[in-house]
C-alpha positions as CSV (number, residue, x, y, z in Angstrom):
1,M,-26.5,-41.4,170.0
2,T,-23.9,-39.2,170.4
3,K,-24.9,-36.5,168.3
4,R,-28.5,-36.7,170.1
5,F,-26.6,-36.9,173.4
6,F,-24.9,-33.5,172.2
7,A,-28.0,-31.9,171.0
8,L,-29.5,-32.4,174.3
9,L,-26.2,-30.8,176.6
10,T,-26.1,-27.3,173.5
11,M,-29.4,-27.7,174.2
12,G,-29.6,-27.5,178.3
13,L,-26.6,-25.1,178.4
14,L,-28.7,-22.7,176.0
15,M,-31.8,-22.7,178.2
16,A,-29.6,-22.4,181.3
17,A,-28.1,-19.2,179.6
18,C,-31.2,-17.4,180.6
19,N,-32.4,-18.5,183.7
20,K,-32.3,-17.4,187.8
21,D,-28.8,-17.9,187.9
22,N,-27.7,-15.2,185.3
23,T,-30.0,-12.1,186.9
24,S,-26.6,-10.5,188.2
25,S,-25.1,-10.6,184.5
26,Y,-27.7,-8.2,183.9
27,T,-28.0,-6.0,187.2
28,D,-24.2,-6.4,187.6
29,N,-23.8,-4.4,184.2
30,V,-26.7,-1.1,184.5
31,D,-25.8,1.8,185.9
32,C,-28.4,2.9,188.3
33,S,-26.7,6.1,189.5
34,G,-29.3,8.1,187.7
35,I,-32.9,6.3,188.8
36,S,-33.9,7.4,192.0
37,T,-34.8,4.2,194.5
38,D,-37.5,6.3,196.2
39,Q,-39.2,6.5,192.8
40,N,-38.4,3.3,191.4
41,T,-40.5,0.8,193.1
42,Y,-43.5,-2.1,191.7
43,T,-46.6,0.6,192.2
44,K,-45.0,4.1,191.6
45,A,-43.0,3.1,188.3
46,V,-42.7,-1.1,187.6
47,K,-46.3,-2.2,187.2
48,S,-47.3,0.5,184.7
49,I,-44.5,-0.7,182.4
50,V,-45.3,-4.2,183.1
51,D,-49.5,-3.8,182.5
52,G,-48.6,-2.2,179.2
53,S,-46.0,-3.9,177.9
54,C,-46.6,-7.3,179.5
55,A,-49.6,-7.9,181.6
56,Y,-52.4,-6.9,179.3
57,S,-55.2,-9.4,177.7
58,G,-54.1,-12.4,175.6
59,C,-50.9,-12.3,177.2
60,H,-49.3,-12.2,180.7
61,D,-52.7,-11.0,182.2
62,S,-53.9,-13.5,185.2
63,K,-56.8,-14.7,182.4
64,T,-54.7,-15.5,179.9
65,A,-51.0,-16.5,181.3
66,A,-49.5,-17.0,178.5
67,E,-46.5,-19.9,178.5
68,G,-47.6,-20.3,181.9
69,I,-46.8,-16.5,183.0
70,D,-49.0,-14.5,184.9
71,L,-47.8,-11.2,185.8
72,S,-50.6,-9.7,187.1
73,T,-49.7,-8.8,190.8
74,Y,-46.4,-7.7,192.2
75,S,-45.1,-11.0,193.9
76,K,-45.4,-12.7,190.5
77,V,-43.6,-9.7,188.4
78,K,-41.2,-9.9,191.3
79,D,-40.6,-13.6,191.5
80,E,-40.4,-13.6,187.1
81,F,-38.0,-10.4,187.6
82,V,-35.5,-12.0,190.7
83,N,-35.9,-15.7,190.3
84,G,-37.1,-16.2,186.5
85,D,-36.0,-14.7,182.6
86,A,-37.9,-11.5,182.9
87,L,-34.3,-9.9,182.1
88,C,-33.5,-11.9,180.0
89,T,-36.4,-11.7,177.6
90,I,-36.4,-7.9,177.6
91,Y,-33.2,-7.9,176.6
92,H,-34.0,-10.2,174.1
93,D,-30.8,-12.7,175.0
94,C,-33.7,-15.5,175.5
95,K,-37.1,-15.8,174.0
96,P,-37.7,-11.8,173.3
97,M,-40.5,-10.3,174.9
98,P,-42.8,-8.1,174.1
99,Q,-43.4,-11.0,171.7
100,G,-44.1,-9.7,168.0
101,S,-42.8,-6.1,169.2
102,D,-39.7,-4.1,169.2
103,K,-37.1,-4.1,172.1
104,L,-38.5,-1.7,175.3
105,E,-36.4,1.4,175.0
106,Q,-33.5,1.2,176.9
107,D,-33.9,3.6,179.3
108,V,-37.5,1.3,180.5
109,I,-35.0,-2.1,180.4
110,D,-32.5,0.3,182.5
111,Q,-35.4,1.0,184.9
112,L,-36.6,-2.5,185.0
113,T,-33.0,-4.2,185.8
114,C,-32.4,-1.4,188.4
115,W,-35.1,-2.3,190.3
116,V,-34.2,-5.5,190.6
117,K,-31.2,-4.5,191.8
118,N,-31.9,-2.5,194.2
119,G,-34.5,-5.2,195.6
120,A,-37.3,-5.0,193.7
121,V,-39.2,-3.0,196.3
122,Q,-42.8,-2.6,195.9
């Protein structure tokens, strides 16, 4: 019984390590000085990154919504990046995304992180 309790506790702590409470651990550690806030909006930059890396057929598009995650609209992307595990996954600190692919380029990760840091503007 004790082993099971500690196993469940450990699993819970690991799962909690990548959640909305830790979004600031990513945004606090990125330098956004070289990224234009006027250009780094959902419409001008983030949508094309998400569509090309996440929200395509068979993954996180509206029809497939793998693991219940649909990244096909601004509000859904914003919610997942601000309140969900999207940052944790693109940093490969929890379930690495894009699944089966290399980690996104660091400048792309920084751009997405800065988008969140600067208010996830549409």
